[in-house]
C-alpha positions as a Markdown table, in Angstrom:
| # | Residue | x | y | z |
|---|---|---|---|---|
| 1 | Met | 109.6 | 84.5 | 94.2 |
| 2 | Ser | 111.7 | 85.3 | 97.3 |
| 3 | Gln | 111.2 | 88.5 | 99.2 |
| 4 | Val | 113.3 | 91.5 | 98.2 |
| 5 | Ala | 114.7 | 94.1 | 100.7 |
| 6 | Ile | 114.6 | 97.7 | 99.6 |
| 7 | Val | 117.2 | 99.5 | 101.8 |
| 8 | Ile | 117.0 | 103.3 | 101.9 |
| 9 | Pro | 119.6 | 105.3 | 103.9 |
| 10 | Ala | 118.1 | 108.6 | 105.0 |
| 11 | Phe | 119.5 | 111.6 | 106.9 |
| 12 | Asn | 117.2 | 114.6 | 107.3 |
| 13 | Glu | 115.1 | 113.7 | 104.3 |
| 14 | Glu | 111.6 | 114.4 | 105.6 |
| 15 | Gln | 110.7 | 116.2 | 102.3 |
| 16 | Gly | 111.4 | 113.2 | 100.1 |
| 17 | Ile | 111.1 | 110.0 | 102.2 |
| 18 | Gly | 107.3 | 109.8 | 102.2 |
| 19 | Pro | 106.9 | 110.1 | 98.4 |
| 20 | Val | 109.8 | 107.7 | 97.8 |
| 21 | Ile | 108.1 | 105.0 | 99.9 |
| 22 | Ala | 104.8 | 105.6 | 98.3 |
| 23 | Glu | 106.3 | 105.3 | 94.8 |
| 24 | Leu | 108.2 | 102.1 | 95.8 |
| 25 | Arg | 105.1 | 100.4 | 97.2 |
| 26 | Gly | 103.1 | 101.3 | 94.1 |
| 27 | Val | 105.7 | 99.9 | 91.7 |
| 28 | Leu | 106.5 | 96.8 | 93.7 |
| 29 | Gly | 102.8 | 96.1 | 94.3 |
| 30 | Asn | 101.9 | 96.4 | 90.6 |
| 31 | Ala | 104.8 | 94.1 | 89.7 |
| 32 | Gly | 103.7 | 91.5 | 92.3 |
| 33 | Ile | 107.2 | 91.6 | 93.9 |
| 34 | Pro | 107.1 | 90.5 | 97.6 |
| 35 | Ser | 109.3 | 93.1 | 99.4 |
| 36 | Val | 110.1 | 94.8 | 102.6 |
| 37 | Ile | 111.1 | 98.5 | 102.6 |
| 38 | Leu | 113.7 | 99.1 | 105.2 |
| 39 | Val | 114.6 | 102.8 | 106.0 |
| 40 | Val | 117.8 | 103.4 | 108.0 |
| 41 | Asp | 117.5 | 106.8 | 109.6 |
| 42 | Asp | 121.1 | 107.9 | 110.1 |
| 43 | Gly | 120.7 | 110.1 | 113.1 |
| 44 | Ser | 118.3 | 112.6 | 111.5 |
| 45 | Thr | 117.2 | 115.6 | 113.5 |
| 46 | Asp | 113.9 | 116.1 | 111.6 |
| 47 | Arg | 110.8 | 113.9 | 111.2 |
| 48 | Thr | 112.4 | 111.5 | 108.7 |
| 49 | Ala | 111.9 | 108.4 | 110.8 |
| 50 | Ala | 108.4 | 109.2 | 111.9 |
| 51 | Ile | 107.2 | 109.9 | 108.3 |
| 52 | Ala | 108.9 | 106.7 | 107.0 |
| 53 | Ala | 107.2 | 104.6 | 109.7 |
| 54 | Arg | 103.8 | 106.1 | 109.0 |
| 55 | Ala | 104.3 | 105.5 | 105.3 |
| 56 | Gly | 104.6 | 101.8 | 106.0 |
| 57 | Ala | 108.4 | 101.2 | 106.0 |
| 58 | Arg | 110.3 | 99.3 | 108.6 |
| 59 | Val | 112.6 | 101.9 | 110.2 |
| 60 | Leu | 115.9 | 101.4 | 112.0 |
| 61 | Arg | 117.6 | 104.4 | 113.6 |
| 62 | His | 121.2 | 105.2 | 114.3 |
| 63 | Arg | 121.6 | 107.1 | 117.5 |
| 64 | Ser | 124.0 | 109.4 | 115.8 |
| 65 | Asn | 125.0 | 110.2 | 112.2 |
| 66 | Arg | 127.4 | 107.5 | 111.1 |
| 67 | Gly | 127.4 | 108.0 | 107.3 |
| 68 | Tyr | 125.7 | 106.8 | 104.1 |
| 69 | Gly | 127.7 | 103.6 | 103.9 |
| 70 | Ala | 127.1 | 102.7 | 107.6 |
| 71 | Ala | 123.4 | 103.1 | 107.0 |
| 72 | Leu | 123.5 | 100.7 | 104.1 |
| 73 | Lys | 125.5 | 98.1 | 106.1 |
| 74 | Thr | 122.9 | 98.3 | 108.9 |
| 75 | Gly | 120.0 | 97.8 | 106.5 |
| 76 | Ile | 121.7 | 94.9 | 104.6 |
| 77 | Ala | 122.7 | 93.2 | 107.8 |
| 78 | Ala | 119.1 | 93.5 | 109.1 |
| 79 | Ala | 117.6 | 92.0 | 106.0 |
| 80 | Thr | 118.3 | 88.4 | 107.1 |
| 81 | Asp | 115.3 | 86.9 | 105.3 |
| 82 | Cys | 116.1 | 88.4 | 101.9 |
| 83 | Glu | 118.5 | 87.0 | 99.3 |
| 84 | Arg | 118.2 | 90.0 | 97.1 |
| 85 | Ile | 118.8 | 93.7 | 98.1 |
| 86 | Val | 117.9 | 96.9 | 96.3 |
| 87 | Ile | 119.3 | 100.2 | 97.5 |
| 88 | Thr | 118.0 | 103.6 | 96.5 |
| 89 | Asp | 118.0 | 107.1 | 97.9 |
| 90 | Ala | 115.5 | 109.0 | 100.0 |
| 91 | Asp | 115.7 | 112.2 | 97.9 |
| 92 | Arg | 113.4 | 111.2 | 95.0 |
| 93 | Thr | 116.2 | 111.3 | 92.5 |
| 94 | Tyr | 116.1 | 107.7 | 91.3 |
| 95 | Pro | 113.1 | 106.3 | 89.4 |
| 96 | Ala | 111.5 | 103.3 | 91.2 |
| 97 | Gly | 109.9 | 102.1 | 88.0 |
| 98 | Val | 113.1 | 100.5 | 86.9 |
| 99 | Ile | 113.5 | 98.3 | 89.9 |
| 100 | Pro | 111.5 | 95.3 | 88.4 |
| 101 | Glu | 113.9 | 95.4 | 85.5 |
| 102 | Leu | 116.9 | 95.4 | 87.8 |
| 103 | Leu | 115.5 | 92.4 | 89.6 |
| 104 | Arg | 114.8 | 90.5 | 86.4 |
| 105 | Leu | 118.3 | 91.0 | 85.2 |
| 106 | Leu | 119.7 | 90.0 | 88.6 |
| 107 | Asp | 118.6 | 86.4 | 87.7 |
| 108 | Asn | 121.7 | 86.3 | 85.4 |
| 109 | Ala | 124.0 | 88.7 | 87.3 |
| 110 | Asp | 125.5 | 89.3 | 90.7 |
| 111 | Met | 124.8 | 93.0 | 90.7 |
| 112 | Val | 122.7 | 95.3 | 88.4 |
| 113 | Val | 123.4 | 99.0 | 88.5 |
| 114 | Gly | 121.0 | 101.8 | 87.4 |
| 115 | Ser | 123.4 | 103.8 | 85.2 |
| 116 | Arg | 122.6 | 107.5 | 85.1 |
| 117 | Val | 123.1 | 107.9 | 81.4 |
| 118 | Gly | 119.4 | 108.3 | 80.4 |
| 119 | Arg | 118.0 | 111.3 | 78.5 |
| 120 | Asn | 116.8 | 113.0 | 81.7 |
| 121 | Val | 119.8 | 113.2 | 84.0 |
| 122 | Lys | 120.0 | 116.1 | 86.4 |
| 123 | Ile | 123.6 | 115.8 | 87.7 |
| 124 | Pro | 125.0 | 119.3 | 88.6 |
| 125 | Trp | 127.6 | 120.5 | 86.0 |
| 126 | Val | 130.1 | 121.3 | 88.8 |
| 127 | Arg | 130.4 | 117.6 | 89.6 |
| 128 | Arg | 130.8 | 116.3 | 86.1 |
| 129 | Pro | 134.5 | 117.0 | 85.5 |
| 130 | Ala | 135.5 | 115.2 | 88.7 |
| 131 | Lys | 133.1 | 112.3 | 87.9 |
| 132 | Trp | 134.7 | 112.0 | 84.4 |
| 133 | Val | 138.3 | 111.9 | 85.8 |
| 134 | Leu | 137.3 | 109.3 | 88.5 |
| 135 | Asn | 135.5 | 107.2 | 86.0 |
| 136 | Arg | 138.5 | 107.1 | 83.6 |
| 137 | Leu | 140.8 | 106.1 | 86.5 |
| 138 | Ala | 138.4 | 103.4 | 87.7 |
| 139 | Asn | 138.1 | 102.0 | 84.2 |
| 140 | Tyr | 141.9 | 101.8 | 84.0 |
| 141 | Met | 142.1 | 100.1 | 87.4 |
| 142 | Val | 139.6 | 97.3 | 86.6 |
| 143 | Gly | 140.3 | 97.0 | 82.9 |
| 144 | Glu | 136.7 | 97.4 | 82.0 |
| 145 | Lys | 134.3 | 100.2 | 81.1 |
| 146 | Ile | 132.1 | 101.3 | 84.0 |
| 147 | Pro | 129.2 | 103.5 | 82.8 |
| 148 | Asp | 128.4 | 104.7 | 86.4 |
| 149 | Leu | 130.8 | 104.3 | 89.2 |
| 150 | Asn | 128.7 | 105.4 | 92.2 |
| 151 | Ser | 125.1 | 105.1 | 91.3 |
| 152 | Gly | 122.9 | 104.8 | 94.4 |
| 153 | Leu | 120.3 | 102.6 | 92.7 |
| 154 | Arg | 121.3 | 99.0 | 92.3 |
| 155 | Ala | 120.2 | 95.4 | 93.0 |
| 156 | Phe | 122.6 | 92.7 | 94.2 |
| 157 | Arg | 122.8 | 89.5 | 96.1 |
| 158 | Arg | 123.1 | 89.9 | 99.9 |
| 159 | Glu | 125.7 | 87.2 | 100.5 |
| 160 | Ile | 128.1 | 88.9 | 98.0 |
| 161 | Ala | 127.8 | 92.3 | 99.7 |
| 162 | Leu | 128.4 | 90.7 | 103.1 |
| 163 | Gln | 131.8 | 89.4 | 102.2 |
| 164 | Tyr | 133.0 | 92.9 | 101.5 |
| 165 | Phe | 131.7 | 94.6 | 104.6 |
| 166 | Ser | 135.2 | 94.8 | 106.2 |
| 167 | Ile | 136.4 | 97.1 | 103.4 |
| 168 | Leu | 133.2 | 99.0 | 102.6 |
| 169 | Pro | 133.5 | 102.5 | 104.0 |
| 170 | Asp | 130.9 | 104.2 | 106.1 |
| 171 | Gln | 130.6 | 107.3 | 103.8 |
| 172 | Phe | 129.4 | 108.0 | 100.3 |
| 173 | Ser | 132.2 | 106.0 | 98.7 |
| 174 | Trp | 130.4 | 102.7 | 99.7 |
| 175 | Thr | 128.9 | 102.3 | 96.2 |
| 176 | Thr | 132.2 | 103.1 | 94.5 |
| 177 | Thr | 134.0 | 100.5 | 96.6 |
| 178 | Ile | 131.6 | 97.7 | 96.0 |
| 179 | Thr | 131.6 | 98.5 | 92.3 |
| 180 | Leu | 135.3 | 98.3 | 92.0 |
| 181 | Ala | 135.6 | 95.2 | 94.2 |
| 182 | Met | 133.0 | 93.2 | 92.3 |
| 183 | His | 134.6 | 94.1 | 89.0 |
| 184 | Cys | 138.1 | 93.2 | 90.2 |
| 185 | Asp | 136.8 | 89.9 | 91.5 |
| 186 | His | 135.1 | 89.1 | 88.2 |
| 187 | Tyr | 131.5 | 89.1 | 89.4 |
| 188 | Ala | 128.8 | 89.6 | 86.8 |
| 189 | Val | 127.9 | 93.3 | 86.9 |
| 190 | Ser | 125.3 | 94.6 | 84.5 |
| 191 | Tyr | 124.2 | 98.2 | 83.9 |
| 192 | Val | 120.8 | 99.6 | 82.9 |
| 193 | Pro | 120.4 | 103.2 | 81.6 |
| 194 | Ile | 118.1 | 105.2 | 83.9 |
| 195 | Asp | 117.1 | 108.9 | 84.3 |
| 196 | Tyr | 118.2 | 110.9 | 87.3 |
| 197 | Arg | 115.8 | 113.5 | 88.7 |
| 198 | Ala | 116.6 | 116.7 | 90.5 |
| 199 | Arg | 116.8 | 116.0 | 94.2 |
| 200 | Ser | 114.5 | 117.4 | 96.9 |
| 201 | Gly | 116.3 | 119.0 | 99.8 |
| 202 | Arg | 120.0 | 119.8 | 100.1 |
| 203 | Ser | 122.7 | 117.5 | 98.8 |
| 204 | Lys | 125.0 | 115.9 | 101.4 |
| 205 | Ile | 127.9 | 115.6 | 98.9 |
| 206 | Val | 130.5 | 118.4 | 98.9 |
| 207 | Pro | 133.1 | 119.2 | 96.2 |
| 208 | Trp | 136.1 | 118.0 | 98.2 |
| 209 | Asp | 134.5 | 114.5 | 98.4 |
| 210 | Ala | 136.1 | 114.0 | 94.9 |
| 211 | Ala | 139.6 | 113.8 | 96.6 |
| 212 | Ser | 138.2 | 111.1 | 99.0 |
| 213 | Phe | 136.9 | 109.1 | 96.0 |
| 214 | Leu | 140.3 | 109.3 | 94.3 |
| 215 | Val | 142.1 | 107.9 | 97.4 |
| 216 | Leu | 139.5 | 105.3 | 97.6 |
| 217 | Ile | 140.0 | 104.1 | 94.0 |
| 218 | Leu | 143.8 | 103.9 | 94.6 |
| 219 | Arg | 143.2 | 102.0 | 97.9 |
| 220 | Thr | 140.8 | 99.5 | 96.3 |
| 221 | Ser | 143.3 | 98.9 | 93.5 |
| 222 | Met | 145.9 | 98.1 | 96.1 |
| 223 | Leu | 143.7 | 95.5 | 97.5 |
| 224 | Phe | 142.7 | 93.8 | 94.2 |
| 225 | Arg | 145.0 | 95.0 | 91.4 |
| 226 | Pro | 148.2 | 96.4 | 92.9 |
| 227 | Leu | 150.2 | 96.0 | 89.7 |
| 228 | Arg | 147.9 | 98.5 | 88.0 |
| 229 | Ile | 149.5 | 101.1 | 90.3 |
| 230 | Phe | 153.1 | 99.9 | 90.6 |
| 231 | Leu | 153.8 | 99.1 | 86.9 |
| 232 | Pro | 153.4 | 102.7 | 85.6 |
| 233 | Leu | 155.8 | 103.8 | 88.4 |
| 234 | Val | 158.3 | 101.1 | 87.4 |
| 235 | Ile | 158.2 | 102.3 | 83.8 |
| 236 | Ile | 158.7 | 105.9 | 84.8 |
| 237 | Phe | 161.7 | 105.3 | 87.0 |
| 238 | Leu | 163.2 | 102.8 | 84.5 |
| 239 | Val | 162.8 | 105.1 | 81.5 |
| 240 | Tyr | 164.3 | 108.0 | 83.4 |
| 241 | Gly | 167.2 | 105.8 | 84.7 |
| 242 | Leu | 168.0 | 104.5 | 81.2 |
| 243 | Ala | 167.8 | 107.9 | 79.6 |
| 244 | Lys | 170.0 | 109.5 | 82.3 |
| 245 | Met | 172.5 | 106.6 | 82.0 |
| 246 | Thr | 172.7 | 107.0 | 78.2 |
| 247 | Ile | 173.3 | 110.8 | 78.6 |
| 248 | Asp | 176.0 | 110.1 | 81.2 |
| 249 | Leu | 177.8 | 107.6 | 79.0 |
| 250 | Ile | 177.8 | 110.0 | 76.0 |
| 251 | Arg | 179.1 | 112.9 | 78.0 |
| 252 | Asp | 181.5 | 111.1 | 80.3 |
| 253 | Pro | 182.2 | 107.3 | 80.7 |
| 254 | Met | 180.7 | 107.4 | 84.2 |
| 255 | Ile | 177.2 | 106.4 | 85.4 |
| 256 | Ser | 175.8 | 109.0 | 87.7 |
| 257 | Ala | 174.3 | 108.1 | 91.1 |
| 258 | Ser | 170.9 | 109.5 | 90.0 |
| 259 | Ser | 170.5 | 107.0 | 87.1 |
| 260 | Met | 171.5 | 104.1 | 89.4 |
| 261 | Leu | 169.1 | 105.3 | 92.0 |
| 262 | Ala | 166.2 | 105.5 | 89.5 |
| 263 | Met | 166.9 | 102.0 | 88.2 |
| 264 | Leu | 167.1 | 100.6 | 91.7 |
| 265 | Ser | 163.9 | 102.3 | 92.6 |
| 266 | Ala | 162.2 | 100.7 | 89.6 |
| 267 | Leu | 163.4 | 97.3 | 90.8 |
| 268 | Phe | 162.3 | 97.8 | 94.3 |
| 269 | Ile | 158.9 | 99.1 | 93.2 |
| 270 | Leu | 158.4 | 96.2 | 90.9 |
| 271 | Leu | 159.3 | 93.7 | 93.7 |
| 272 | Ile | 156.8 | 95.4 | 96.1 |
| 273 | Gly | 154.1 | 95.3 | 93.4 |
| 274 | Met | 154.7 | 91.7 | 92.7 |
| 275 | Ile | 154.5 | 90.8 | 96.4 |
| 276 | Gly | 151.3 | 92.8 | 96.7 |
| 277 | Asp | 149.9 | 91.0 | 93.6 |
| 278 | Ala | 150.9 | 87.6 | 95.0 |
| 279 | Ile | 149.2 | 88.3 | 98.3 |
| 280 | Ser | 146.1 | 89.6 | 96.6 |
| 281 | Thr | 145.9 | 86.5 | 94.3 |
| 282 | Arg | 146.7 | 84.1 | 97.1 |
| 283 | Leu | 144.0 | 85.4 | 99.5 |
| 284 | Gly | 141.4 | 85.6 | 96.7 |
| 285 | Arg | 138.1 | 86.9 | 97.7 |
| 286 | Leu | 137.6 | 88.2 | 101.2 |
| 287 | Asn | 136.3 | 85.9 | 103.9 |
| 288 | Pro | 132.5 | 85.7 | 103.4 |
| 289 | Asn | 132.1 | 85.2 | 107.2 |
| 290 | Thr | 133.6 | 88.5 | 108.0 |
| 291 | Val | 130.6 | 90.8 | 108.6 |
| 292 | Thr | 131.2 | 94.1 | 110.4 |
| 293 | Gly | 129.0 | 97.1 | 110.8 |
| 294 | Val | 127.0 | 99.0 | 113.4 |
| 295 | Arg | 126.8 | 97.2 | 116.8 |
| 296 | Gly | 123.4 | 96.1 | 118.0 |
| 297 | Gly | 123.4 | 98.7 | 120.8 |
| 298 | His | 123.7 | 101.5 | 118.3 |
| 299 | Val | 120.5 | 100.6 | 116.4 |
| 300 | Val | 116.9 | 101.0 | 117.5 |
| 301 | Glu | 113.8 | 100.2 | 115.6 |
| 302 | Gln | 111.2 | 103.0 | 115.1 |
| 303 | Ala | 107.7 | 102.0 | 116.0 |
| 304 | Ala | 104.9 | 103.1 | 113.7 |
| 305 | Glu | 103.1 | 106.1 | 115.1 |
| 306 | Pro | 99.3 | 106.1 | 115.5 |
| 307 | Glu | 97.4 | 108.3 | 113.0 |
| 308 | Asp | 97.4 | 111.9 | 114.2 |
| 309 | Pro | 93.8 | 113.3 | 114.2 |
| 310 | Thr | 95.2 | 116.8 | 113.8 |
| 311 | Val | 97.0 | 116.1 | 110.5 |
| 312 | Thr | 95.2 | 117.8 | 107.7 |
| 313 | Ala | 94.2 | 116.1 | 104.4 |
| 314 | Gly | 96.9 | 118.0 | 102.6 |
| 315 | Glu | 99.6 | 116.8 | 105.0 |
| 316 | Lys | 98.4 | 113.2 | 104.6 |
| 317 | Thr | 98.7 | 113.5 | 100.8 |
| 318 | His | 102.2 | 114.9 | 101.2 |
| 319 | Val | 103.3 | 111.9 | 103.4 |
| 320 | Arg | 101.6 | 109.1 | 101.5 |
| 321 | Asp | 101.8 | 110.1 | 97.8 |
């Protein structure tokens, strides 16, 4: 069995990173899965990097905060010896026990996503309306049902993720983008129901991030399924133009400028959409050799710290359990 890289982006997660690593090591060890746990400290100002290194993870550090997506790209790019990648969060929300199942299903898929639809899902109610709207829009864009658009627990093949690096954002919308892109490119994406625990520490996602996700879905559709955006606009303008022209002819045997403008707009939008669709189809999947991310000078590796004799037994249990 080939080695698996567990990539964990972390920003000021000193409360959760130790227990997350300990849980991962226990689950992967019991399952006999050879793995490397790679924590990408995204410019934390607390002891996240030191605790992760002491807990046994390989730690890469960004010199400044670059974003969740940038941390994932750094970790994936650094896992050169691993064909399979698993990503999870550092806040103890995702159950590590499901990872062996994700990897088993990955034998017959290109990406397996832990879908937060289990019995014990602690997603704040204030986020659920926006998530519902975004999920319905994403389902329309790709023409498939997506149970969880932006789950942070998933397993995928490294070479597939690399080919999308040029369009994957540096922020939280990284997971949304790769989900939409792989569905649009007809990769095999599977979903496994999982629970979602209440996080430790403060969430980094704010309510107005929903607007960013909406723009992202539209932008991704423009890259892969442009007609999904343009055809509804064509229909709206065409229906308005025909209705207005009918009313004009009934009232006065003259066609108004507004009806002509609406029908010409429908024609122009249709032509633009067809050109975009032709370009998208002709280019096909993105160049797999295009890999962009954090430059080498912006990443340093955290060395493991020697055991501190002043650390109490209670503190050791907090870090390692």
